[in-house]
Structures are given as structure tokens and as C-alpha cells.
KEZA-232812 format. One record per residue: residue in one letter; x, y, z of N, C-alpha, C, CB in turn. Coordinates in steps of 0.001 Angstrom, whole numbers, plus 524288, in hexadecimal, padded with zeros to 5 digits. Each point is the difference from the previous one (the first is absolute). Glycine has a CB too. Example, Ala and Ser with C-alpha at 12.3 -4.5 7.8 and 13.67 -1.06 7.14 Angstrom:
residues 2
A833867E9C681E787FC86804A68000080384804B0800007F89C7FB6B804DES80606808AF7F85280334804A68003C7FCFE80442802DA804A07FD8C7F79F
//
This chain:
residues 313
M347B932B9BA34B27FE74802A0804DA7FE2F805847FEC7806647FA9680535N7F5A58073C7FD847FE0C805507FF5D8045B803D8801377F6DB7FD2880256S80A2F806A37FA238046D80393800A37FF6C80379804C88012E7FFE57F665S7F9FB801DC80AB17FF258035680491800D87FCFA805087F9A8805577FAE0L804C87F59780525800CD7FCB680494805CB7FF17800EA7F75C7FBB17FE75S80B87803657FD29805A47FF3480061802AE804D18022E7FF9D7F9CF7F87CL7FEC580AD8805BF8023F804E6801D37FEE5800C7805CD7FEF4803D67F708S7FC3C7FB0980AA07FE848009C80580803327FC628037A7F6F3802887FD43T809C67F897800DF8030A7FC35802FE8059D801D0800967FA397F8CF7FCCCS807E98094D7FEEF80568801E4800148009E8048B803CB8011B7FD207F6B6I7FB29806818092F8003C80489803877FFA87FE40805A97FBEC805A67F91DL8008D7F6AB808097FF5A7FE108054F804F97FD62801EA7F6747FECF7FE61R80BE37FE067FE29804CE7FD408017E80458803E5801347FD667F8547FA6CN8034F80B998023F80412803E3800D97FF068032E804EC8015D8006C7F667T7F9A8800BE80AAA7FEA5802F6804B88016F7FCF0804E67F8B5804667FB26N806197F685804DA801497FCB58047A805DD7FFA6800E07F7E37FAED7FE63L80B21804CF7FD46805B47FFCF8007E80214805138024D8007A7F9E17F85DL7FD5280A79805EA801B380504802137FED480076805C67FE98803F67F74BK7FCBE7FA4880A487FE908003480583803C27FCD5803467F6B0801337FD87R80AC97FA2C800728037B7FC90802F08057880249800647FAC17F8557FD14S8070880A127FE9980551802117FFEC8009B804D88035E800FF7FC637F71CF7FACF806B7809688007A804EB802C67FCEF800148051D801468044E7F772S7FDC07F71A80AD27FD717FFDA8051B8039D802578040C7FADA7F8027FD7AS803088097080711802FD802E2803EB804807FCE8802407F7FD804C680213T807BC7F5FD7FDCE804217FCE380264803147FCCF7FC127FAA47FFA0807F2A803417FF5D7F368802967FC687FC6580498802977FD3F7F7857FB617FEBDI80CDC801AF800C980478801E07FD02800B37FCC47FB1A804468031780833N7F8BF7F8B57F748800567FCAB7FB617FB077FCC57FFB7809F07FFA680071N7F61A7FC607FC507FB667FCBD7FF6D800927FAC9802D47FE55804497F775K804907FB9B80CC9800C37FB1A802E97FABA7FDDE801BB808E4802FD80314S7F6C17F7E77FCC87FAF97FD95801077FF8E7FDAF805777FF727FE2A7F696W804FB8010180C077FFA77FDB78053D7FE958042A8040B8069F7F92E7FD72T7F6ED8051B806BE7FF038037080477802D27FE0A804E57F748802607FC28R809A77F886804038034A7FDB08041D804017FC957FD447F8AA80028806D8L80C448005D7FAA98042C7FD447FD408038D7FD37803DD7FF9E806997F8C4I801827F4768061B803DB7FD24803198044B7FDF87FC677F9197FD74806A2R80B61801B57FBA1804537FD4F7FD5C800ED7FB03803138043A808827FC9DF7FC267F314800B18001A7FB16802DE8029C7FBA37FCEC7F7EB802C480487E809CB7F94D7FE6C801A67FB1B7FDA37FB3C7FC7E7FFDC80968800EA80337G7F53B7FD4B7F8277FB4E7FCDE7FF6B800E87FA43801147FCF1806627F991L7FED57F6BC806A58005D7FA5A800A0802907FD717FB437F8098003D805A2D80872802C77F61D802D57FE277FB65805D18012E800567F7EE801457FAC3N809CC800CF809DD80586801378010D80221804747FC9A8012B7F6B38028EK7FB6280C917FB7280193804947FD047FE76804F1802FA7FF097FAFF7F783I803D78093B807667FED280509802717FC15802F17FC99808FE8005980433H7F2E3801947FE447FBD3802B97FD2D7FE8580514802BC7FCAA7F7657FCBFY800C780C10800337FCC680424802267FA5A7FE5C7FF43806CE8070C7FE16G7F5E37FA2A805B67FA947FE797FF737FC5D8034580356803047F7197FE05E7F7FD80894800B87FC028028D803317FD717FBD1803667FE64807187F91CP802017F97080C077FDD87FBF8803777FA1D7FF827FF668073B801B580647I7F6DC7F9847FA617FA767FECD7FF467FD467FF91805448020B7FB577F79AN7F96F8073C808C87FC777FF7A80487802718019A805397FBB87F8D67FB2FV807C580B04804B38021A8021E804E580045805EB7FF8E8053C7F7BF801B4T7FA9980AC9802BB80106805A0800318052E800C9802DC7F638802477FFEEE809BB7FD4380535804DE8002C802FC802767FA868001C7FC8A8078580591I8089F7F8417F9E4802D97FB068002E802FA7FFA38051E800D27FFD47F62BN7FEE87FBA380C5D802D57FF2B804E68019F7FA4A800667FAFC8074F80460T807567F73F80004801F77FAAB800A77FB9E7FBFB800178078C8039F804E6N7F3B07FE0C7FC287FB9B7FC54800487FE007FE5B7FAA67FD968040A8086BN802C77FF7D7F3AD7FDD47FEA77FAE58040D7FF4E7FBB37F830804C8802AFV80CCA7FC507FE78803FB7FFBB7FBED801067FA6A7FE328040280801803BDK7FB197F42C7FFA98011D7FA917FEA37FC757FDFD7FBA9802FD7FE938091ED7F84D803877F68A7FC457FE3F7FC117FF62803DD7FB817FB627FB3180702L80851808647F87C7FF828043A7FC3A800C27FE0F7FA678032E8063B806D0K7F97B7FBC07F5BD8007B7FF1E7FA6B7FFBF8054C7FD4C7FBE57F6EF800A5A806558094F7FAA980022805027FD467FF737FF4A7FA27805958039A80710K7F7F8800527F66F7FFDD800437FA5680511802937FE227F6048007F7FFE9I80C927FD0E7FC7080506801F87FE267FF4E8054F7FD528033F7F6BE7FEE6V8005180CDC8026B80010805277FD8D80486800367FC297FBF08043980801E802F47FD3B7F32E803F8800637FBFA800C7805AE7FE767FDBE7F7077FCC4G8071580A4B801CD80137805577FE6C80330802C3804237F7D5800497FAC3D80957804A2804418030080327803B47FC5D801A680468806268033B7F8DEI7FB097FB1C80BE97FC59800D3804527FFA0805AF801B0801F57F709802E8L801DE80C3D7FBBD8000E8055B801F67FECE804157FBDC8065F7FD1280681T7FC1D802A57F5007FFE48047C7FC777FDA47FEF87FAAF807AB802FA80497K7F7027F8357FA1A7FDB17FEDC7FAF37FAE67FD07800C5808ED7FFD37FBCAN7F44E7FF8B800037FB307FCF880046801297FA7C801E47FC1C8055F7F8C1N8007C7F89380A80800797FA94801A87FA977FDA6800468083F801E68050FE7F7977F9077FB537FB087FD427FFAE7FF9F7FBD3804327FFAD801BF7F66AV7FBE17FE1A80C3B7FED77FBBD803907FDA77FB997FCBC7FE8B8062C807C9T804527F5927F7B17FE437FBB27FCAD7FC4F7FC62803048086E800857FAE6D7F5957FB958026D7FC977FC1F8027E803127FB5E802297F8DD802B27F9F5K80C537FD56805478032F7FBAB801E6800B780074805F0804AD7FF767F742V7F9CF7FC7F80B918004780000805B98045F7FC58801D27F64D801FA80099V80CDD7FFFA803068044E7FCEE8023A7FFC280063805EE805A98018E7F7FFG7FB127FA1980AA9800337FFFD805AE805248023F801F47FA197F83C80025V805B980A368046A804A08028480238802EF7FC2C8037B7FB89808C07FFA3K809607F6667FF12803707FCC68033E802BA803578041A801587F9CF7F880K8008880AC8805DE80299803A58039E7FF0C8058A7FE27806F07F9558023DL7F763809F28015C7FF1E805807FEC580526802F78007F7F69E7FF6F80328L80A8D803C67F8E7804E0802EF7FFCA7FEEA805D4800A1803FC7F91C7FA34A8001E809E9806827FF6A805B28001B7FD96801C57FAD8807CB801008061CP7F4A7802CB7F9FB7FD60801B37FB2E803C3801D77FBC37F8768028080578L80C147FF717FC1880409801A87FC51804F67FCEA801177FC12809147FF50E8063F7F4D27FC9D804B47FCD1800B6804A580351801B47FCAD7F9C87F93FK8041880AAB804298048680349801267FE96805B97FF158062E7F8AB7FD82P7F7A7809F18066A7FEB5805927FF60804E88032C7FECD7F8687FEF78062EP80727805267F6A28048B803547FEEB8025F8023E804F37FC1C8022D7F76CT8008D7FF2B80C4F801C98020D8050A7FB7280017803D8806ED8057B7FB85F7FA5C7FAE08097A7FC318010F80415800FA80589801E97FF667F665802ADL7FCD380D087FC988004080546802277FC958000E804E380196804327F701C800BA7FD1A80D617FD587FF58805087FF7D80531802D6803747F6E480098I7F814809D9801DE7FEE9804D7802CF8002B7FEED805DB7FA73803617F886G808A77FFAF80A38800817FF61805A77FCA9803F0802F1809057FCA07FEB0L7F549801C2805E77FD40803768039D7FB42802A17FD63808828018A804B5N7F4077FB437F9047FBB8802327FCE87FA9B7FF448026D8056C7FE587F845Y7FA468001780CAE7FAF67FFAB802AA8003180387804D07FE7C7F6AF7FCBFK7FD5480C3A804167FFEA803CB80445801087FD6B8054B7F9B8805687FAD2K803897F6468063D8008A7FD6E805188054F7FD5D800897F6537FE9D8003FH80BE37FFA37FB698053F7FDAF800358041480425801417FD427F9297F989A8023B80B7880411803A180445801337FFB280168805C87FF1B803717F6D1K7FC1C7FC8A80B3F7FF3B8014E80583802817FBF5803937F7AF804817FDA8E807967F665801258023C7FBF48035A805F57FFF47FFBF7F7E97FAB57FEB7A80A48807267FCDE805AE800387FF5F8024180518802097FF347FA387F845N7FD6A8092E809EB801AB8051980211802A9803577FBD0801107FBE4808D2R7FC90804157F28380223803047FBAF7FBE9803CC7FDFA805F97F8957FD9DE7FBC180BF3800B47FC80803BA7FD7C7FE927FE007FA91803FC8077F8051AP7F7247F9407F9317FE937FE687FAB180389802B47FC037F6A87FE94802DEP80B5F7FE887F94880389802637FC277FD3C803E97FC7D805477F7E58002DI7FDB480BC27FDBF7FDE0803F47FC737FF177FDAE7FA968049E8070D8050EN7FEEE7F5927F9467FF8E7FD2F7FB11800A87FA2C800FF80372807CC7FB01P7FACE7F4DE8015F800CA7FA65800BD805C97FEA7800A87F7F07FE567FABAI809377FE4180907805577FE37800F6800F27FB1D7FCB880000803C480940L803CA7FC7D7F346801077FBB07FC69804D37FCE3801977FBD88052C7F8E3F803A97F5A5806FB804837FC888000A7FEDC7FBA47FC228024B8022680981V801917FAC07F53A7FF397FBE17FC1C8015F7FAAD80241801EC806667F8DCK7FBA07F59D804E98016C7FA9F80112802107FDB27FAEB7F92E7FF1780746G80AC77FDA47F9258022B7FD937FB5F7FC3A7FC2B7FD82808CB8011E803D1T7F7D37FE0C7F7187FC997FC6A7FD2C8001F7FA81802498016B805547F805S803197F909809E8800747FAB0802227FD0D7FF5680523808A87FF4A7FBADA7F52A804E98065F7FCE17FF9F804D17FAAE7FD807FF0680494807EA80362V7F9BC7F7C47F7A77FAD27FDD87FEDD7FFA67FA5E801EC7FF2D805E97F827N7FC507F8B5809ED7FF227FAC18020F7FA617FE6A7FED1806C18015880730N7F8487F99F7F8DD7FAC97FDF57FEF77FC76800A0804C3803D97F99F7F9A5P7F70A8064F805927FC60801508043C7FFE37FC2E8048E7FACF8043D7F94CY806DC7F6D8805DA7FFBF7FC3380449805327FD2F800DB7F68A7FED57FE11D80DB98038280002805237FDA080095802AD801A280518800BE7FFCE7F64AI8037C7FD8780AE1803388014E8048A80312805047FEEF800B47F66D80269V7FFDD80CD78019B80377804857FFC1805057FE82802DE7F85B806887FF98E80BE27F92C7FD8B805067FEA380252802A9804EF8020A800E17F83A7F9F0V80045807B880B13802978047480284805DA7FED48003A7F7DE8023A8056AP80B65800D17F7D1805977FED37FFD6802A1800F080546800078025A7F689K804627FB2680A23802D58005F804F980125805A380184803F17F7527FE2BI7FD1380C007FDF68014C80575801117FB6B802F68026C8064C7FFBE7F892A7F4F07FE18806FE7FB57802A6802117FD897FD0D8048A7FE73803A87F727T803FF7F82A80AAA7FD7A7FCAC803F1801718018E805988000A7F8C17F97DN7FE8A80BFA807F5800AC8019C805767FAB98002F802C6807FF805357FD8BN7F41D7F7D88004C7FABD7FFBA8023C7FD3F8054580023803037F8888054FQ7FDDD80AA37F69C7FD3A804EF7FF827FDC6800B17FA82805DA803D9806D5V7F7EE7F7F07F7197FD6D8003A7FAE57FA468016F800DC8063E7F93B7FC22D7F7E280A90800D67FACC80233800D67FC7C7FF027FB4C803E3806DE805CCY7F70F7F9BB7FB127FBEA7FF377FC157FD958053C7FE907FE2D7F6F580376E7FFEA8098F7F7B47FD46804B47FE4A7FC3E7FEA07FB96807B1805A2802A2V7F3407FA157FE7F7FC317FF227FBE27FF8A804FB7FCBF7FB117F96880591E804D5806037F53B7FFC6804967FC9D7FCC07FEF67FB1F808BD802BA80357L7F4468012F7FB0D7FD6E7FFEA7FAEE80422801187FBD87F74A802FC803E3C8090C7F9A27F83A803CB800AF7FBC87FD328017A7FAFB8060E7F98180436V7FBFD80A747F9387FDE5801DF7FB05803AA7FE357FBAB7FBB4807E88044FV802267F5B67F7A4803297FE597FB877FEDC803937FB5E800067F69E80331I8041A80BD87FAE47FF7C8038D7FB8F7FF487FCCE7FB0080593806D98048CG7F6B17FAC27F8307FECD7FD127FB4C801D6802827FAFE7F88C7FCA8804B1K808AE808617FB8080179802BF7FB3E80458803E08013D7F6E27FEF27FC52K80D15801298006B8046780387800BA7FE148059B80085805CC7F9EB7FAEBC7FC24808CC8090D7FE1680551800DB80427803618029C7F6E27FC89800B9K8086D8088E7FEB88039E803D8802417FD1D80526800A6807DB7FB937FBD8N7F94B8073B808637FD9A80517801137FA0C7FFBB7FFDA807E2804507FC37V7F6017F7DE806887FA627FF15800047FD3D803CA803AD801947F6917FDE6K7F9FE80B788005C7FCC68033A803637FCF47FC8A803C37FF4D806E67F8FFK7FFB97FB1780BA57FD307FCF2803EC7FAC07FE1B7FDFC8047680519806EEE7F8B97FE367F6517FAC67FE907FE2C800247FBC97FBC47FD0F809048022BD807877F6137FB8D800827FBF87FBF5802BE7FB18801FA80037807137F963A8019E7F8F480B67803927FBF9801E87FDCA7FA7C7FFC3803BA806B6805B7L7F7507F89C7FBBF7FDC47FAC28003E7FF4F7FD897FA9E7FB80802A380826K804D7800807F3B97FF917FDE27FAB5804AF7FC977FE9D7FACB807D77FD6CY8096F7F8A88058B804C57FD197FEE1800A17FB2D803788040D8085B7FD2EV7F7F37F66C805CC800327FB878038E7FDF27FB227FD487FEE2805F9807B8A804487F5E27F8417FE2F7FAFD7FDEF7FCC27FD218040E807E17FF7A7FA3BG7F9BA800F780AB57FD227FD4F8041780283800A38054B7FD037F9B27F96EY80094803CD80A6D801AA8006380572800DD7FA8A802387FB0D8087D80115T808C17F71E8026C801127FB0580284801C2800F38059D8026E7FBF17F753V7FE4A7FFD080B978018C8004880586805E27FF428006D7F7307FC8F802E6G80B3C80647800A3805917FF40800F58014580011805C6801DD804167F773N8026C7F951809E98023D8004D8053C8057D8022C7FF687FA897F85980369D8064280C697FE6B80527802817FFC08033B7FE0D804A27FC498081C7FB6EV805C37F31C803FC803247FDAF80432804CE80372800E97FCDA7F6CB7FDB5S8044180A5880747803FD803EF80148803917FE15804557F9DC807167FD49A80B3A7F90D801AB803DE7FEB0803FF8016280503802E98039E7F8647FAA0R7F9DA80884809C7800BA804F5802C9805A8800C7801CB7F6B27FF77802EBK80C347FC487FD858058F8006880158802CD803D37FC647FFD47F6C980352W7FEBA8092B7F7B0802A68034E7FC2C7FD09805007FEC8803D17F8007FC45Q7F76680869805717FD05804C37FEFE800EA8041F804307F94E7FAA17FB74G80743803A180956800A1803B1804528053A802C17FFED7FA1F7FA7A80530N805FB80A427FCDA804CF8031B800028042E7FDD2803A47FA9A807BC7FDE5K803D67F5AF80649803CC7FE35803EB8034A7FB707FE0C7F9E8802FB806F0L803897F91C7F6AD802D67FB487FE80801FA800187FA617FA957FB3D80660G8023D806B17F60F8015C7FF6C7FA7E800FA804F77FD087FAEE7F8398005CG8047480C4D8022180107804E67FD4D7FB82801E77FCA5809317FD8780010G7F20B800CF801087FB738020C7FD477FF8B7FE487FA608008980772805D0Q800E57F3B77F90F7FFF37FE167FAA17FAC17FD767FEAD809B67FEA080079W7F29E804887FDDF7FABF7FE107FEE2800027FBFA7FB9A7FC678088C802FBS805FF7F8C37F8987FFDB7FC747FB81802CC7FAE18012B7FFA9807BB7FA0DF804DF7F88B80866802ED7FB3A8013A7FCEF7FC8A803BC8086A804D07FEA2S7F5007FD918051B7FD327FD02803FD7FB3D7FD2E7FDD780319806638068AK7FAFA7FB547F4EB7FB1F7FDF77FDE2800A97FD377FAC27FB8080727804A7S809527F87A7F969800E37FE047FAB88027B7FA9C7FFC1800DA809197FD5CF7FF737F42780703802257FABB7FFC47FC8A7FCA07FC81803ED800F78090DD7FE6A7FB127F4997FD1D7FC957FC7B7FB1E7FDE0802B4808617FD9B7FB69G7F32A802EA801EC7FB1B7FDDD802087FD448035080408803BA7F7927FE3CF7FE2F80D31802C27FDB580366804027FB498031F7FE02808D68009F80408A7F52C7FE0E7F7497FB53802A37FDF57FC2A7FBFF7FDD380554808057FDE3P7F85F7F4B6805727FBDF7FC8C7FE0F7FB4A8033B7FE4A803187F8C0805F2I7FACE805FD7F56E7FB71802C67FDFC7FC1F7FC107FDBF80582808017FE0DG7F5917F9A2801967FBE97FCA47FDD67FB01800C98031F806B07F95D7FCF1P7F5D9802E98032D800177FB2D7FCEF7FE28800CC7FA617FE7B7FB1C8083CQ7FF59809877F6AB7FE1A8012B7FAC780084805D07FEF97F9C67F8668005BL805D6808F37FAAD7FFE9805747FE587FA588014D7FEB1809677FFB67FC7EV7F4788044E806167FA7C801677FF607FFA28053F7FD2A7FD8A7FB0280840S7FF57805307F3B67FFD38048B7FC917FD0E80492802798006C7F9F87F85CP8007880ACA805A07FD1880497801D77FA287FFA67FF13807E4805277FE52E7F6617F7627FE537FA5F7FF507FF467FD747FDE6804F4801787FE697F674I8016A7FE7980C787FE097FDD9804E7801578039680492800E97F6EE7FC5DI8038B80BB8803438019D803A68041C80094805717FD90804B07F8BF80518P7F6F980A067FA088005E805327FDA28027080408803A47F8367FDCE7FAB8N807358016B80A72802578038D803D9803637FCD4803B77F853806437FF5DP80CD97F9D57FFF0803797FCDA8034B8008D802018058F804B87FDBC7F801N7F91B806C3809238007A80237805467FB167FF358033E80624806947FC70T7F78E7F4BB803027FB6F7FE95803258005A7FA53801CB7FA948068E7FB16L80A247F73F80528800A17FA64800D1801E27FEB480589801EE7FF197F67CQ7FB9E7FCFD80BD7801D57FE0880505804EA7FCB47FF1B7F6BD8000B803B0L80D068006A7FFD3804AD7FCC57FFB1801967FE338056F802EA804CE7F7F3K7FF287F65A80855801597FD9D80500805207FD097FF8C7F67E7FF4D80251M80BFD8000380229804777FC868006D7FF437FC87804BF805E9806957FBA0K7FA8E7F448803817FFF77FC498044A8055D7FD758006E7F6557FE5F7FECAV80B7A800F9805FB804CE7FD12800FC7FE947FB6B8037C805C58081A7FF19N7FB2B7F3327FEF17FE617FB44802CB7FA3F8004A8018E809297FEE280352D7F39A802FE7F8FC7FA4C800548007D7FE218043B803CA7FFC57F6947FDF3E803B080CB18040A7FE7580468803598000D805047FCC7803AD7FB7E8080DT7F7F1807527F7D47FF9D804D27FCFA8031D8045B802AC7F71A7FD477FCA9L80CCB804BF8008E8035C8041D8021F7FF64805307FD14806477F913802BBQ7F805806BC7F8637FEB8804C27FD147FA6C7FF787FDFA809888017A7FD64N7F36E802A88032F7FA907FFFA7FE327FE7D805A77FEEB7FDB87F7C08053BS8024B809B17F5CB7FF318057D7FEA57FD35800637FAC48080C802978050FN7F8188020B7F89D7FD7E800F97FB0480372803B37FCD77F6F87FE9A803EBT8092C800A37F6FA803588034A7FCB17FE42805B27FFE5801D27F82E7FA96K7F99B808FE807787FE4F8057B8004C8034880311803F27F6E57FD407FD8DD80C297FFF9805C280356802A1803CD8053E801B37FDA77FBB47FABD806FDM80518804487F3F8804DD801AB7FD81800A8805EA800447FF7B7F8467FA0CI8054380965806C580148805957FFCE7FFE6801DB7FA59805887FF3B80827F7FCD57FDC87F4687FFED801197FA627FD067FB9B7FD57808AA804ED8005ED7F3087FC657FCF97FCDE7FBF77FD88802B87FDE97FB207F7DF804358037FV805E37F7B97FA37802887FD5F7FB99800E58039D7FB587FBDC7F7C4802F4P8005180B627FB4D8010F8038D7FBA480479803D58011F7F6A27FF337FD91T8099D802B98073C8043B8039D80173805497FD4E7FFAA7F9DB804DA805E2I806717F6527FBFE804E57FD117FFE7801DA7FF1E7FA647FD7C7FBA08086CI7FEF7802957F4378017A7FEFA7FA91801E3804F67FD577F9817F8B77FFA2S8039B80B858011880176804F57FD988055A801CB801EF7F683802647FF38F80A577FD49805E9804F9801B98023F8048B7FCC87FDDB7FB4C802D380821L804307F80F7F7D8804437FC997FE518013B800A27FA357FD6E7F9B9806F1S7FEC9808187F5FA800C6800747FA5880261805307FE5F7F8827FA167FEDCQ8083580980804CF80220805247FE96805CB7FF897FE997F9768046A805F3G807AA7FC407F4FA8055E7FF967FE308021D7FA79800168014B808EB80323H7FB537F3487FDBA801A97FA8A800A97FC237FC7B7FD318044280202808B7T7FD997FB1E7F36E7FC977FC8E7FD027FE967FB2E8033180409803377F7A8L7F6ED7FBBA808C87FE1F7FB46802857FEFC7FBFA7FBBF7FBFC8051680793E806D87F6957F8AF7FF917FBF17FC0D7FB7C7FC5180141809A3800A37FE51P7F4097FCF47FDBB7FBF97FC10800EA802157FB9D803837FBF9802217F740G800E77FC4D80C79801A27FBF2803A58027780210804F38013F7FA617F872T7FFCA80AB6807D08020A80253804D17FC1C7FF238046780501806CA7FADEV7FD0B7F776809A47FCB67FF2A8049D800E880477803CE800487F6287FED5I7FB8480C84802978004C80428803E67FDA97FDEB805107FF6C807287F90EM803BD7F87680AFF7FE207FE72805267FEA980508802EB8058B7F79480025T7F58B809108015A7FDF08051A80182800518013B805D67FA2C7FF227F87DG808987FD9F80A838009B801198058D7FCC87FC5580361801B78093F7FDC1T7FF857F6BF807407FD697FC70803A27FD3E803038045B806BB7F9257FDFBP7F4FE804C2804047FD2C8029980446802707FEE28054A7F7E17FF687FAC0E8058D8027E80952801E67FF518055A7FFE27FA48801A97FCDD808FD8021DG806327F5CA801D9800017FABB80229804CA7FCD07FEB67F6948005E7FF73V80D6C8020A7FE2D804B87FD1B7FEAC802DA7FE4C804FB800C68050D7F789G802A57F728807D2802697FD7F8048480385803758034C7FF807F8127FAEEF803A380B4C80288803EB802E5802FE7FD9A8042A8038B806417FE5E7F8C5T7F4DA80332806367FD8B8040A8033C7FD497FDC4804CF7FECF805497F7F9R800AE7F5938084E7FD287FD8A8044B803667FF83804DC7FA9D7FB1E7F97FK802C5804BC80AF2802CA7FF83804F97FDE37FB568030680199809BD80042P801797F1F57FFE4805197FF477FD6C7FF507FF387FA218039E7FC0F80840P800A3804A67F4BA7FFB27FF437FA537FE787FA677FE9E806C6806F97FED2I7F6B97F8717FCAC7FEBA7FADB7FDE8802E67FF597FAD47F70C7FFF88046EW80C1F7FBF37FB2B8032B7FF1F7FB5E7FE5F7FAFF7FD3780765804C38043DL7FA067FAD87F6BF7FF267FB417FCFC8049E7FC59800F07FAB6804E37F91DL804B57F79F80AAC804357FC70801637FFFC7FB367FC6B7FF848031B80951D8047C7F9C97F71B800887FB477FCD77FB277FC8A8009D809D68006B800F4G7F3B07FE4C7FAAA7FB5F7FCB68001B7FAD9802ED800828059A7F95C803D3F7FA8680BC17FD3F7FB3180306800777FD69800A37FAA8803B7804BE807C9K7F7117FBA67F84A7FCF5800937FB397FD7C8056B7FFD47FE4E7F6437FFCCA8028080C7A7FBDF7FDCA8053B7FF467FBFD7FFD07FBA38085A804438031DE7F2CB7FD697FE137FBC27FFE57FC347FDFA805857FF0F7FD917F6E1802D1A8034A80B177F8707FE55805467FE857FB057FFA57FCC08095C8034080029Y7F2B57FFD8801437FAE37FFD37FD727FE47805687FE4A7FDA57F8388055CI800088081A7F5F77FD7C804CA7FE377FAC47FE957FD86808C8804717FE88E7F34A7FE85803077FAAC7FF547FE0C7FFCD7FFFC7FA047FCAF804578081EK8002A7F83C7F5AC7FF0B7FF607FA698047C7FD5F7FD137FA77807DB8008BI809E27F721802338047E7FD757FD7F801007FAA78026F803F0808CD7FE08G7FC8D7F71B80726801047FB1B802AF804B48006B803917FC1B7FB3C7F889S8066D800528087D8045480007803B4804987FCC47FE137F999801388072FI80B03800497FA9C804BE7FD017FF27801F37FE468055F80250805027F798K800477F68F8089F801B37FDEB8050B8055D7FD8D7FF537F6A77FE64802DDN80D2B803A57FFF48056B7FE4E7FF5C802657FE8280541800DD805D07F823T8024E7F622807C7802BD7FE28804B5805A4801D57FFD87FA1B7F81B8009EM807C6809CC803DC80568801CD80068803AB7FB59800E57FCE5808B180396K807887F7577F9B0803ED7FBFD800D780547802B2800A07FAD07F9457FAC8Y8076180656809DE804FF80283801138047E7FC887FE0D7FC178049A807E3L8073C7FDA47F4CA8046A7FD237FDE0804A580078803B07FCC78018E7F6D2K806177FA3A809BB804857FFEB8038F805108014E7FD3B7FB6E7F96480557E8049A806437F58F804B7801387FCFB7FECA804057FBCB8037F7F6FE801B7
//
């Protein structure tokens, strides 16, 4: 081979690698842009990139197929292979997040409907890891929460892709692996001061109270997370319809704030708050009763749909 040609090829290859490694949003060389976790028709659990879909919902999930993704999906190189597997059941994009960090009262119109002043800093509460649920599974409401005051909250969820601490706002999005849809199911019985003593985390951390999905969408597709339409339907009636631009604290601000003196581990899910239209503010209130279906939707990602099941014991 011509030595000058070989040198030119080497320089070009190294330049392309540098561009990829130091792009404004990339934290690694991950190759997927949309990622699902699923049980395949081969009865095995896989990660994969869905084929021929953008947003995933109940209408197209039955025919979903995906190219298998191999490697560490968050922090190491991974590869979208040519192996295609049909989807038997769509699962939460993350099997067991290290934690759910949740922001309360983060939409201007929601603060107004709740008769609350906008907070000075993001309000943090947590949901337990066992709250994670699949995008189309049943949400079981335990007897301790079944006073017919279970509420819905559509939320944009941010998944951290790289361990970080004391992050500057201008660098925050570099640590995002992707975005997904969440429903912050809330037992108002335990959140309100009158009945439960204002226990935000307890009211929202019951097993399965954090359905997320249907896919994880990379920052390459969503470079600005504060421009997305989001909706919540209950029994096919639209009750929340807003845009993430109404957030009081935008996504970079939230990530930076949460990382101050606190290490954010890969796989951490940040639930960024819910817009106006939640059930407890309505007159009369609208609750997620036994058998009700809650469908949370976010533009460019898709929707999750869960049925409430009240447990008697």
C-alpha cells in the first residue's frame, strides 16, 4: 500500500474517532439511538434497537422487531448487530435502576393549579427501586393505598449514562444516556398533610408505581429535552396536555443541581415533574380507580399504558 495513502487513511480514521468522542452530546461510542429491553419470541431477555418505528405505542408494539444490541448499553462501547428478534413482551428499558430521583412541582401551570408558589430550587423526593414497572403491565395498588385517591402524573424521565458529580449546567446533557416516558403513580392518601403526614416518597414508592418505557431515546434524536409535547389519558380521555418547555427548572439545571455533592450513578432515572391537569386539582377530583387505564405519552418516544388493580389483601 502507498505509505502516504496509509498515513492519510490513519489520520482520517483518528479524526473521525475524536469527533465522535467529543461531540456535544456523546459520552461514549454507543451505537444505538433507540433502545428497548424485551422478552423475545425466543423466550430470552434482550436489549435491541427497534426496527421501522419512531414512537412506540399499543398499536405497533404487537408487531415490533428489534436488532439485538450487544455490550454495555450505558457506559461502554456497544454494537447494534444484524440479528433480528421479534418482541414477545416489552419490558422497562432498565431492569433495576439504582434509584429514582424525582422533582416535585416543576411546571409553572401545575404550581398555579396547586395554589403553590414556584420553588426556589428543585424539590427532590425519591422512589424506591422496586417501584419500577413495565410499560404495559398492571399497576397493583396495595390495600394500604386503596382509599380511591390514586393519581396519575406523566413525566419525562432522564436516564444518566455516565457516573458524574458536581456537574456544570452547560455540561449536564453530556451525561444523559437517553430519555423515556414515566407515570409517577401517586397515592395521595399518603402524600397529603391531612391523611398521611406529607409523606411524598412513601406515597409514590409502592411496588410498580413507576412504569417507564416504552423505549430509551438518545440525545441524538432529542438534543433539546425541553421542547417535547406530553399527554396523559385516563380511559382514553386526555387530562394532561402540555410541553416540557413549561418546566420551572429545565433538564440541564435539574441534573446539575442533583449532582452537587452527590454522585449520580449510571442508570439513575430522574423523573422531571408533571404538568397541569393532575387528578387531585380537578373539581371534582379524578382518581385512578380499580380497572382504570392510564396512558402517558411523550413526543418522539411514544406511550405507556397501565391498568390499575386494587389489591384486597
